N, C-alpha and C positions, 0 to 999 in steps of 0.2 A: 824097569831096568833095560828091557830090550830096546826101547826108544832111545835111551841114553847111549848104549853101545852102537846103535845104528848111526846116531848123530856124530859120535866120535869118529867112526870110520869115514863118514862123509867129509868131515873137516880135515882129517888126516890125509885124505886123498887129494884135497885141494890145497896144496902147499902155498898158493898165492894168498890164502886167508891168514896164515900164521906168520909168514915171514915179515909182514908189515908191523907186527907187534914187537917193538924193540924195548919195551918196558920190562919191568920185573915180572916173574910168573904170577899168575892169578890162580887161586884155588877157588873153585866154584863148588859150593855145597848145595847139592840137590837133595831135598828131603822127599823120600819116597815112603809114604806111610810112616813107619817107625824108624826106618833106616836113614842114615845120613851118608850120602855118597860123595866123597871128595874127588873132584875132577880137576886136575892141574892143566892149565893152559899156558904154554910158552911158545917161543918162536919156532920150535921144532915139531911139537906134537901136542895132542890132547890125550890125556890118559887118566885112568883111575889111579890115585896116588895117595897113600896114607901118610906120607912124609911131607907135611905142608906147613910146618911151624913158622917158616920165614917168608911165606908168600902173602901177598895181599888177598884178602878174603871177600868173597861175594856169596851171600846166602839167598837162596830162592826156596820158598815154602808155599805150596799151593795144593789144592785138591788134585788127586791123580789125573783126572780128565783135563783140567786146566794146565797142569804141568806137561802133559803130553802135547797139548796144543802149542805151548811155549817152545818145547824142545824141537817140535816139527816145523817151527817157523810159521805157524798159522796165525799167531797173534803176536803183537809187539809187547815185550815184557814191560816197558816203561809206560804203556798206555792202559794197562789193566788197573782197575780200581783197587785200592788197598784192602777192600773187603774180600777180594778174590785171591790176592797173592800178597805174601809178605816178602819184601826184598830188602836186603841190607848190603851196603858197600858204597864205594866212591862212584859218583855218577859216571866218570870217565871209564871205569872198569865195567859198570853195568851196560853202558852203551856198546862197548866192545863185545861183551858176551852176547848181547842182543843181536848185534850184527852177525855174529857167528851162527846163531840160531836161524836167522833169516836167510843168510847167504848159502848155507849148507843144504838147503832144500833141494 
């Protein structure tokens, strides 16, 4: 959870990363052990948000050590083998989320 909040602070301080996203909000579900953490991404901010019914959804499920590497931008989300990470969502949304992980380092 600490790496998620650190990543959110990094993205939110870099307004140049969010203002480019003119599409609908994305809700990113990060699975942390048994918990599902919904993170909403829009053109204003990244935040933990449990009101996500109408947003496009992206799901990322991986072992905690791999999840931390993804969040910290150490590995590319789309280059990991499916045996190491389970990802669901539209490719366009996945690529945007991946870019936020990589650029917020």
